[in-house]
VMD Tcl script that draws the C-alpha trace (Angstrom):
set ca {
  {-7.34 -61.88 120.63}
  {-9.35 -62.03 123.76}
  {-10.48 -59.45 125.21}
  {-8.88 -58.47 128.24}
  {-10.16 -59.52 131.54}
  {-10.28 -58.28 134.60}
  {-10.20 -58.28 138.82}
  {-14.28 -58.08 138.66}
  {-14.82 -61.15 135.78}
  {-12.31 -63.99 137.15}
  {-10.05 -62.61 139.58}
  {-7.05 -61.59 137.39}
  {-6.11 -58.14 137.12}
  {-4.15 -56.25 134.15}
  {-2.07 -54.24 136.55}
  {-0.73 -57.04 139.04}
  {0.56 -58.53 136.30}
  {3.16 -55.23 134.68}
  {3.36 -54.56 137.86}
  {3.47 -50.69 139.94}
  {6.32 -49.75 138.35}
  {5.63 -50.76 135.03}
  {1.65 -49.50 135.00}
  {2.88 -46.32 136.62}
  {4.52 -45.60 133.76}
  {1.81 -46.50 131.33}
  {-0.34 -44.17 133.11}
  {1.42 -41.00 133.25}
  {1.68 -41.22 129.71}
  {-2.04 -40.15 129.30}
  {-2.52 -36.43 128.75}
  {-6.63 -36.33 128.19}
  {-8.30 -36.00 131.36}
  {-11.41 -38.28 129.36}
  {-8.22 -40.70 128.79}
  {-7.72 -41.46 132.33}
  {-11.49 -41.44 133.37}
  {-11.70 -44.33 131.21}
  {-9.09 -45.90 132.48}
  {-10.49 -45.20 136.65}
  {-14.00 -46.64 135.58}
  {-12.48 -49.83 133.59}
  {-12.50 -51.90 137.34}
  {-12.35 -51.03 141.25}
  {-8.58 -51.78 141.32}
  {-8.17 -49.56 138.48}
  {-9.58 -45.80 139.97}
  {-8.44 -47.43 143.64}
  {-4.63 -47.31 141.29}
  {-5.30 -43.89 140.07}
  {-6.98 -42.28 142.52}
  {-3.66 -43.73 145.23}
  {-1.33 -42.22 142.64}
  {-3.07 -39.21 142.40}
  {-2.81 -39.07 138.50}
  {-5.86 -37.05 137.58}
  {-4.13 -34.62 140.10}
  {-0.26 -33.92 138.86}
  {-2.61 -34.06 135.32}
  {-4.79 -31.50 136.43}
  {-1.49 -29.77 137.51}
  {0.01 -30.14 134.10}
  {-2.88 -28.37 132.59}
  {-3.30 -25.33 134.50}
  {-0.13 -24.51 136.72}
  {-1.94 -22.47 139.33}
  {-4.06 -25.49 140.40}
  {-0.41 -26.31 142.38}
  {-1.89 -23.85 144.82}
  {-4.85 -25.60 145.97}
  {-4.35 -27.16 149.49}
  {-7.32 -29.77 149.01}
  {-9.60 -30.99 146.87}
  {-13.00 -32.51 147.93}
  {-16.53 -32.53 146.27}
  {-19.25 -30.71 148.57}
  {-22.50 -32.78 148.45}
  {-25.60 -31.15 149.88}
  {-26.48 -34.64 151.70}
  {-24.96 -36.48 154.01}
  {-22.22 -39.10 152.46}
  {-23.66 -42.57 151.70}
  {-22.37 -45.96 153.18}
  {-19.12 -47.20 152.25}
  {-19.23 -48.67 148.73}
  {-18.12 -51.84 148.17}
  {-15.16 -50.49 146.61}
  {-13.58 -49.56 150.35}
  {-14.05 -53.13 151.36}
  {-10.11 -53.33 151.64}
  {-10.04 -50.02 153.86}
  {-10.11 -51.13 157.04}
  {-12.98 -48.66 159.89}
  {-10.62 -46.78 160.72}
  {-9.22 -46.00 157.03}
  {-12.35 -45.02 155.24}
  {-12.73 -41.70 156.13}
  {-9.11 -41.64 153.87}
  {-10.04 -43.77 151.14}
  {-13.40 -41.19 150.78}
  {-11.37 -38.13 151.24}
  {-8.64 -39.95 148.10}
  {-11.90 -40.69 146.14}
  {-12.87 -37.05 146.66}
  {-10.02 -35.54 145.58}
  {-9.55 -37.70 142.32}
  {-13.31 -36.98 141.61}
  {-12.76 -32.76 142.10}
  {-9.05 -33.00 140.31}
  {-10.56 -35.44 137.00}
  {-13.68 -32.77 136.59}
  {-11.55 -29.82 137.01}
  {-9.30 -31.41 134.23}
  {-11.62 -32.30 131.99}
  {-13.51 -29.40 132.04}
  {-10.43 -27.02 131.59}
  {-10.17 -28.64 128.03}
  {-13.73 -29.14 127.28}
  {-14.40 -28.00 123.79}
  {-17.97 -25.96 125.53}
  {-19.26 -23.09 123.63}
  {-17.73 -20.01 125.53}
  {-19.95 -18.56 128.28}
  {-19.86 -14.55 129.47}
  {-18.25 -14.80 132.88}
  {-18.93 -11.12 134.23}
  {-21.13 -10.91 136.68}
  {-20.93 -7.38 138.83}
  {-18.18 -4.12 138.60}
  {-16.03 -3.75 141.49}
  {-14.63 -0.43 139.60}
  {-12.56 1.24 138.14}
  {-9.35 3.07 138.40}
  {-10.62 6.38 137.29}
  {-13.88 7.88 135.27}
  {-14.27 11.02 133.72}
  {-17.85 11.69 134.15}
  {-19.43 9.53 136.51}
  {-22.16 8.61 136.42}
  {-22.98 8.56 132.79}
  {-19.25 7.23 131.92}
  {-19.22 4.72 133.92}
  {-17.70 1.14 134.40}
  {-21.47 -0.41 134.53}
  {-21.18 0.73 130.87}
  {-19.29 -1.70 129.74}
  {-21.18 -4.71 130.38}
  {-23.71 -3.32 127.81}
  {-22.93 -4.47 124.28}
  {-23.85 -1.51 122.59}
  {-22.87 2.27 121.36}
  {-26.08 3.39 121.87}
  {-28.14 3.00 125.16}
  {-31.76 5.09 125.25}
  {-30.34 7.67 122.57}
  {-27.41 8.14 124.34}
  {-23.90 6.81 124.00}
  {-23.53 3.88 126.53}
  {-19.32 3.55 127.35}
  {-16.64 3.85 130.31}
  {-14.15 7.23 130.04}
  {-10.87 6.95 132.35}
  {-9.36 10.56 133.56}
  {-7.79 12.76 131.48}
  {-3.65 12.33 131.87}
  {-1.04 14.65 129.82}
  {1.50 11.42 130.52}
  {0.53 9.07 127.61}
  {1.76 6.27 130.13}
  {-0.65 6.38 133.03}
  {-2.26 2.64 133.11}
  {-5.96 2.38 133.86}
  {-7.72 -0.56 135.38}
  {-11.33 -2.71 135.81}
  {-11.93 -4.91 138.18}
  {-14.64 -7.50 138.00}
  {-16.54 -9.74 139.74}
  {-17.12 -13.43 137.96}
  {-19.77 -15.63 138.49}
  {-17.80 -18.26 140.50}
  {-15.47 -18.10 142.29}
  {-13.96 -20.96 139.89}
  {-13.62 -19.83 136.74}
  {-11.66 -20.84 134.08}
  {-10.46 -17.83 131.55}
  {-9.88 -18.82 128.05}
  {-10.07 -15.10 126.95}
  {-10.99 -11.26 127.17}
  {-13.06 -9.04 124.49}
  {-12.47 -5.80 124.73}
  {-13.77 -2.72 121.91}
  {-12.55 0.32 122.32}
  {-14.53 3.30 121.73}
  {-15.25 5.42 118.61}
  {-15.91 8.55 119.75}
  {-18.48 9.09 116.81}
  {-20.60 12.91 118.36}
  {-16.34 14.15 118.07}
  {-14.86 15.85 115.08}
  {-12.95 13.23 113.30}
  {-14.11 10.53 115.09}
  {-11.68 9.47 117.26}
  {-11.22 5.99 118.91}
  {-9.84 5.75 122.33}
  {-7.85 2.33 122.56}
  {-4.79 1.62 124.81}
  {-1.82 0.52 123.35}
  {-1.67 -2.49 125.42}
  {-3.76 -5.04 127.69}
  {-3.05 -7.15 130.74}
  {-5.05 -9.43 132.66}
  {-4.85 -10.56 136.39}
  {-7.02 -13.32 138.22}
  {-7.32 -13.98 141.60}
  {-9.61 -13.48 144.73}
  {-10.36 -11.19 147.71}
  {-8.27 -10.45 151.06}
  {-11.73 -8.85 152.66}
  {-13.71 -10.30 154.62}
  {-16.55 -12.67 153.18}
  {-19.64 -9.54 153.13}
  {-17.46 -6.99 153.32}
  {-16.82 -6.43 149.12}
  {-18.45 -3.70 147.51}
  {-19.67 -2.77 144.19}
  {-20.06 0.17 141.90}
  {-23.20 2.17 142.46}
  {-25.52 5.40 141.41}
  {-24.21 7.18 143.87}
  {-20.44 5.77 143.82}
  {-18.04 4.84 141.71}
  {-16.44 2.73 144.51}
  {-12.21 3.33 144.02}
  {-11.38 2.89 147.00}
  {-12.46 -0.81 146.65}
  {-9.81 -1.75 143.79}
  {-6.97 -1.31 145.29}
  {-4.15 -3.51 144.59}
  {-3.68 -4.43 148.30}
  {-7.53 -5.87 148.22}
  {-6.40 -8.73 146.64}
  {-4.16 -11.88 146.04}
  {-3.26 -12.30 141.97}
  {-2.83 -15.68 140.68}
  {-2.31 -15.33 138.06}
  {-1.21 -12.24 135.25}
  {-1.49 -12.60 131.49}
  {1.17 -11.72 128.73}
  {0.56 -8.14 127.32}
  {-1.45 -8.14 124.50}
  {-1.18 -5.12 121.52}
  {-4.55 -3.54 121.16}
  {-5.97 -1.67 117.76}
  {-7.00 0.85 117.90}
  {-9.93 0.28 116.17}
  {-13.70 0.01 117.10}
  {-14.43 -3.10 116.83}
  {-14.99 -6.17 119.84}
  {-10.63 -7.53 119.86}
  {-10.22 -10.81 121.76}
  {-7.08 -11.16 123.10}
  {-6.51 -15.16 123.98}
  {-4.64 -16.37 127.11}
  {-1.55 -19.03 125.82}
  {-3.21 -21.67 127.43}
  {-6.85 -21.80 130.04}
  {-6.06 -20.14 132.77}
  {-7.69 -20.97 136.70}
  {-9.73 -17.84 138.53}
  {-9.67 -18.60 142.15}
  {-11.72 -16.83 144.06}
  {-13.59 -14.68 141.10}
  {-11.53 -11.85 140.67}
  {-10.44 -10.36 136.98}
  {-8.48 -6.80 136.67}
  {-8.29 -5.64 133.16}
  {-5.07 -3.39 132.68}
  {-5.46 -0.85 130.24}
  {-1.18 -0.13 129.72}
  {-0.98 3.35 127.72}
  {-2.88 6.14 125.77}
  {-3.13 6.41 122.15}
  {-6.13 9.24 121.66}
  {-5.73 12.83 122.63}
  {-8.82 14.71 123.15}
  {-9.18 17.78 121.12}
  {-10.99 20.12 123.64}
  {-8.64 19.88 126.84}
  {-5.28 18.41 124.76}
  {-4.96 15.15 127.14}
  {-4.91 11.32 126.73}
  {-7.67 9.15 127.94}
  {-8.87 5.10 127.50}
  {-12.79 4.62 126.53}
}
mol new
graphics top color blue
foreach p $ca { graphics top sphere $p radius 0.5 }
foreach p [lrange $ca 0 end-1] q [lrange $ca 1 end] { graphics top cylinder $p $q radius 0.2 }
display resetview
């Protein structure tokens, strides 16, 4: 058996021999972004074939349907683009911009698809607190406490607490900004708080959890966050956001452990906003006979 020869070696291309229809059928069977990237690296004509037929874009949408909402994908460079490479030799001068856009789109979707299936270690993506739907005692029980992975800080309990409710079905929500406007979310981790300073050590978990991902409708620079004086309640109104992903509901255990809620598949957060919805209450507080989530 001889190694496959390509146009870069002796001027003969396997794709030309198969024809575009059969070649397309074969390439569409590739379901791993790494395999598609290797195919595109075989030769200039293979890369051009992959880019023209948008295989990376289609595969990315299969892996992450949220990518279908993209109007375009480009590679942003800090430096001016270099002169057209040899890969653009087949393009007329008037088509160079179109070729660059096509290749840029291929590169962007290839990178995103690779990130979606990457086995890299998980990273904490939460950057700042936008606000909570209610807070019992601000600032002692502020949402900011949820970013601290300890029960005690400076010898004081550290937790967020909702306001009290007579109705156990009243939900709560916690809204955060993420480390980037484009993040891949695999799971959310939440730890219900155990009030060891109350009789019976009650655990104020919710019944269930749901996750929304999206972006702010506010103009850049108008976003506000939790401060020492304000829990920023008005900023979390749903009319300020466009939610592009909503997870299933996950039941929460009434246990003081870090609970992992893994999404059915990696979800793309377009806009860097995550809203944690805490659905239903379990635990009453003895002092006022109201339901809380901590």
